N, C-alpha and C positions, 0 to 999 in steps of 0.2 A: 264154434270158434275156430274157423279155418285160418291158419296163420302160415306165413312163410318165414324162413330164417332172415335175419337182418344182420347187417355189418356190425351193429351194436349188440354184442352178446347180452342176453338177458332181456332184450326187448323184442317182442314179437311184432310182426307187421301183418295186418289183415291183407287179404288178397286185393282189396281196393286201395292199398297203400297207406292206410291210416294205422297208427300204432295204438296199442292198449296202454292206458295209463297204469301207474303202479297201483292206484286205488282199485281199478277194474280187476287187475290180476289178483290183488289181495282178497277182494270180495269173492272171486271165483274160487280161490284156494280155500277160503273159509267155508264156502257153501258146499263144495264138492270133495274136499279132502279133510273134512272134520272127522275126528276119530269117533268111532262107534265100536262097542264090543260086538264082535261077530259071533259070539258064542251065546246061546246055542245057535248054530247056523246050519243052513242047508246048501247044498251045491246046486248051482245053476250052470248049464252048459251054454257055450257059444262056439262059433266057428273059429278055426285057428287064425284066420285073417283078422277077425274082430279082436281076438285076444291080443294079437300083435299090435294092433292100433292102440288098444287100451293101455297096454304095457308101455308103449312109447309115451303116451300122454302122462301116465302116472310117473314115469321116470323123469320126464322133462319138467313137469309142473309140481308134482307132489313131493319130490325128494325122497330121502331114505325112509321116512316114517310112513309113507303112503303105500297102499296096496291096491291091486286091481279090484279085489273084493270090496274094499271100503269105498272106492270110487263108484263102482256100480251100485252099491247100497245107497249112496248119497244121491246119485242121479235118479234112481227109481223113486226114492222117497220124495225128492223134490218134485218130480213129475206128478206123483199121486196127490200132492198137496195143492196143485194148481186148481183154481175154482172151476174152470171149464172142464177139466179132466174129471173132477169129482162128480160134476153134473152128468157127464157122458157115462161114467161108470155106474152111477145110480140108475140111469135110464136103461142101460144094458142089463143090469142086474134084475131090475123089475121085470123087464120083458122076458128074461131067461126064466124067472120063477113062474111067470104066467104061461110060458110055453109048455109047462108040465101038463096043463089042462087045456090050453088053447094053441093049436098047432100054427096059427097065423100070428101069434104075438110078436115074434121077431120081425115080421114083415112091416109092422107099424112103427118101427124105430125111426128116428130122424136121420136125415142125410149125414149130419155130423157124426152121429153114433155109428152109422154104417161105415163111414170113412175111418173112424177111430178103430173100429173092430177089424177092418181090413188091414190097417197099417200096423197095429200093435198086437192083435190077437190071432192072426192067421199064421199057420206054420209055413215054413219055406219048403 
């Protein structure tokens, strides 16, 4: 959701000039700023530049009760529930298990699984 400031405070404008309706903004807040107990929790690292971007988003959209940790938790949980992602993770998991006994198992994964692995599972 890339947006630029608008002369009308509280209303974001897409880079293509269209505004987000209150319903879209409310749905986004309900999806990605819903409260979850983060205890017990584990720390996950990110770059300083990403942290700063996330903090701006949380401050601007989430308000006083939102946190970067809660936002990241909700984004990742949402991502993992998408059907195509579930399918790719299942394929990668199965190939990974097979690779214990078959060194070519990961070579047989689909192009989409390879793209997913490269985009989300490779270090920088």
